TORVEX-389601 format. One record per residue (C-alpha): chain; residue in three letters; x, y, z. Coordinates in Angstrom, 1 decimal. Layout:
<pts>
+--------+---------+--------+--------+--------+
: cadena : residuo :     xx :     yy :     zz :
+--------+---------+--------+--------+--------+
:      A :     ALA :      X :      Y :      Z :
...
+--------+---------+--------+--------+--------+
</pts>
This chain:
<pts>
+--------+---------+--------+--------+--------+
: cadena : residuo :     xx :     yy :     zz :
+--------+---------+--------+--------+--------+
:      A :     HIS :    7.0 :   25.9 :   -2.4 :
:      A :     ALA :    8.7 :   24.7 :   -5.6 :
:      A :     ALA :   11.9 :   23.7 :   -3.6 :
:      A :     ARG :    9.7 :   21.8 :   -1.1 :
:      A :     ALA :    7.8 :   20.1 :   -3.9 :
:      A :     ALA :   11.0 :   19.1 :   -5.6 :
:      A :     SER :   12.3 :   17.7 :   -2.4 :
:      A :     ARG :    9.1 :   15.7 :   -2.0 :
:      A :     ALA :    9.4 :   14.4 :   -5.6 :
:      A :     THR :   13.1 :   13.5 :   -5.0 :
:      A :     LEU :   12.3 :   11.7 :   -1.7 :
:      A :     GLY :    9.5 :    9.8 :   -3.4 :
:      A :     ALA :   11.8 :    8.7 :   -6.3 :
:      A :     LEU :   14.6 :    7.7 :   -3.9 :
:      A :     GLY :   12.1 :    5.9 :   -1.6 :
:      A :     ALA :   10.7 :    3.9 :   -4.5 :
:      A :     LEU :   14.2 :    3.0 :   -5.6 :
:      A :     ARG :   15.1 :    1.9 :   -2.1 :
:      A :     ASP :   12.0 :   -0.2 :   -1.8 :
:      A :     LEU :   12.6 :   -1.8 :   -5.3 :
:      A :     HIS :   16.2 :   -2.6 :   -4.3 :
:      A :     VAL :   15.2 :   -4.2 :   -0.9 :
:      A :     LEU :   12.3 :   -6.2 :   -2.5 :
:      A :     SER :   14.5 :   -7.3 :   -5.4 :
:      A :     ALA :   17.3 :   -8.5 :   -3.1 :
:      A :     CYS :   14.8 :  -10.4 :   -1.0 :
:      A :     ASP :   13.0 :  -11.9 :   -4.0 :
:      A :     GLU :   16.2 :  -13.0 :   -5.6 :
:      A :     GLY :   18.1 :  -14.1 :   -2.5 :
:      A :     CYS :   16.4 :  -14.5 :    0.8 :
:      A :     ALA :   12.8 :  -15.4 :    0.0 :
:      A :     ARG :   13.6 :  -19.1 :   -0.4 :
:      A :     VAL :   15.4 :  -19.2 :    2.9 :
:      A :     LEU :   12.7 :  -17.3 :    4.7 :
:      A :     LEU :   10.1 :  -19.7 :    3.2 :
:      A :     GLU :   12.1 :  -22.8 :    4.2 :
:      A :     SER :   12.4 :  -21.4 :    7.7 :
:      A :     ARG :    8.7 :  -20.7 :    7.7 :
:      A :     TYR :    9.3 :  -17.1 :    8.6 :
:      A :     LEU :    7.4 :  -16.2 :    5.4 :
:      A :     THR :    4.4 :  -17.9 :    3.9 :
:      A :     PRO :    3.8 :  -18.4 :    0.2 :
:      A :     GLU :    1.2 :  -15.6 :    0.4 :
:      A :     HIS :    3.9 :  -13.3 :    1.8 :
:      A :     THR :    6.2 :  -14.0 :   -1.2 :
:      A :     LEU :    3.4 :  -13.4 :   -3.6 :
:      A :     ALA :    2.6 :  -10.1 :   -1.9 :
:      A :     LEU :    6.3 :   -9.2 :   -2.1 :
:      A :     ARG :    6.5 :   -9.9 :   -5.8 :
:      A :     ALA :    3.3 :   -8.0 :   -6.4 :
:      A :     ARG :    4.6 :   -4.9 :   -4.6 :
:      A :     LEU :    7.9 :   -5.2 :   -6.5 :
:      A :     LEU :    6.0 :   -5.2 :   -9.8 :
:      A :     GLU :    3.9 :   -2.2 :   -8.6 :
:      A :     LEU :    7.1 :   -0.2 :   -8.0 :
:      A :     LEU :    8.5 :   -0.7 :  -11.5 :
:      A :     PRO :    6.5 :    2.0 :  -13.3 :
:      A :     ALA :    7.4 :    4.5 :  -10.6 :
:      A :     VAL :   11.1 :    3.8 :  -10.8 :
:      A :     ARG :   11.0 :    3.6 :  -14.6 :
:      A :     ARG :    9.4 :    7.1 :  -14.7 :
:      A :     ASP :   12.4 :    8.5 :  -12.8 :
:      A :     ALA :   15.1 :    6.2 :  -14.2 :
:      A :     VAL :   16.9 :    8.8 :  -16.3 :
:      A :     GLY :   17.0 :   11.3 :  -13.5 :
:      A :     LEU :   18.2 :    8.7 :  -11.0 :
:      A :     VAL :   21.0 :    7.5 :  -13.3 :
:      A :     ASP :   22.0 :   11.1 :  -13.9 :
:      A :     ALA :   21.9 :   11.9 :  -10.2 :
:      A :     PHE :   24.2 :    9.0 :   -9.4 :
:      A :     GLY :   26.6 :   10.1 :  -12.1 :
:      A :     LEU :   27.0 :    6.6 :  -13.6 :
:      A :     THR :   29.2 :    6.5 :  -16.7 :
:      A :     ASP :   28.4 :    4.9 :  -20.0 :
:      A :     LEU :   30.9 :    2.2 :  -19.2 :
:      A :     GLU :   29.3 :    1.4 :  -15.8 :
:      A :     LEU :   25.8 :    1.3 :  -17.4 :
:      A :     ASN :   27.1 :   -1.0 :  -20.2 :
:      A :     SER :   24.4 :    0.5 :  -22.4 :
:      A :     VAL :   24.3 :    2.3 :  -25.7 :
:      A :     LEU :   21.1 :    4.1 :  -24.8 :
:      A :     GLY :   21.2 :    7.4 :  -23.0 :
:      A :     ARG :   24.8 :    8.0 :  -24.0 :
:      A :     ALA :   26.4 :   11.2 :  -22.7 :
:      A :     ASP :   27.9 :   11.9 :  -26.2 :
:      A :     GLY :   24.5 :   11.5 :  -27.8 :
:      A :     ASN :   25.7 :    9.1 :  -30.5 :
:      A :     VAL :   23.2 :    6.4 :  -29.6 :
:      A :     TYR :   22.6 :    4.9 :  -33.1 :
:      A :     GLU :   26.3 :    4.8 :  -34.0 :
:      A :     HIS :   27.2 :    3.0 :  -30.8 :
:      A :     MET :   24.2 :    0.7 :  -31.0 :
:      A :     LEU :   25.4 :   -0.5 :  -34.5 :
:      A :     ALA :   29.0 :   -0.9 :  -33.2 :
:      A :     TRP :   27.7 :   -2.8 :  -30.1 :
:      A :     ALA :   25.7 :   -5.2 :  -32.3 :
:      A :     ARG :   28.7 :   -5.8 :  -34.6 :
:      A :     ARG :   30.8 :   -6.8 :  -31.5 :
:      A :     SER :   28.1 :   -9.1 :  -30.0 :
:      A :     PRO :   29.0 :  -12.8 :  -30.0 :
:      A :     LEU :   25.5 :  -13.5 :  -31.3 :
:      A :     ASN :   26.5 :  -11.8 :  -34.6 :
:      A :     ALA :   29.9 :  -13.5 :  -34.9 :
:      A :     THR :   28.5 :  -16.0 :  -37.4 :
:      A :     HIS :   26.0 :  -15.6 :  -40.2 :
:      A :     VAL :   23.7 :  -18.3 :  -38.7 :
:      A :     LEU :   23.5 :  -19.1 :  -35.1 :
:      A :     GLU :   25.0 :  -22.4 :  -33.9 :
:      A :     GLY :   22.4 :  -25.2 :  -33.8 :
:      A :     PHE :   20.2 :  -23.6 :  -36.5 :
:      A :     GLU :   20.9 :  -26.3 :  -39.1 :
:      A :     ARG :   20.4 :  -29.1 :  -36.7 :
:      A :     HIS :   17.4 :  -27.8 :  -34.7 :
:      A :     VAL :   15.5 :  -25.2 :  -36.7 :
:      A :     ARG :   16.1 :  -26.1 :  -40.4 :
:      A :     PRO :   14.3 :  -29.5 :  -40.0 :
:      A :     ILE :   11.2 :  -27.9 :  -38.5 :
:      A :     MET :   11.2 :  -25.3 :  -41.2 :
:      A :     GLY :   11.3 :  -28.0 :  -43.8 :
:      A :     LYS :    8.0 :  -29.4 :  -42.5 :
:      A :     CYS :    6.2 :  -26.0 :  -42.6 :
:      A :     THR :    4.0 :  -25.1 :  -45.5 :
:      A :     LEU :    2.6 :  -21.7 :  -46.2 :
+--------+---------+--------+--------+--------+
</pts>
């Protein structure tokens, strides 16, 4: 029975992932076209989005197992979390140091846009 239960769990995880993929693709790509052609109503697209949001917790729960099952590499994932070598914090620090956002001490536009607002604030 354990093998059968594992198969049911696996099928459930893969089904949720499939549904999330299809609904995401439709939401991001074809929903506008289907609305314009009047194949879908605005209510349909709201229901599509609601179902997509319902699927997120189920897929999130199985995300690590799904990624492991597909054998994605750290390079393909482009993430420092869940690293195969276990050196998450070292890689996170190195990743932050390489980020263009950290190339300068203060982000571009700070002096022009933020500093004037801060000057008007009183605590």
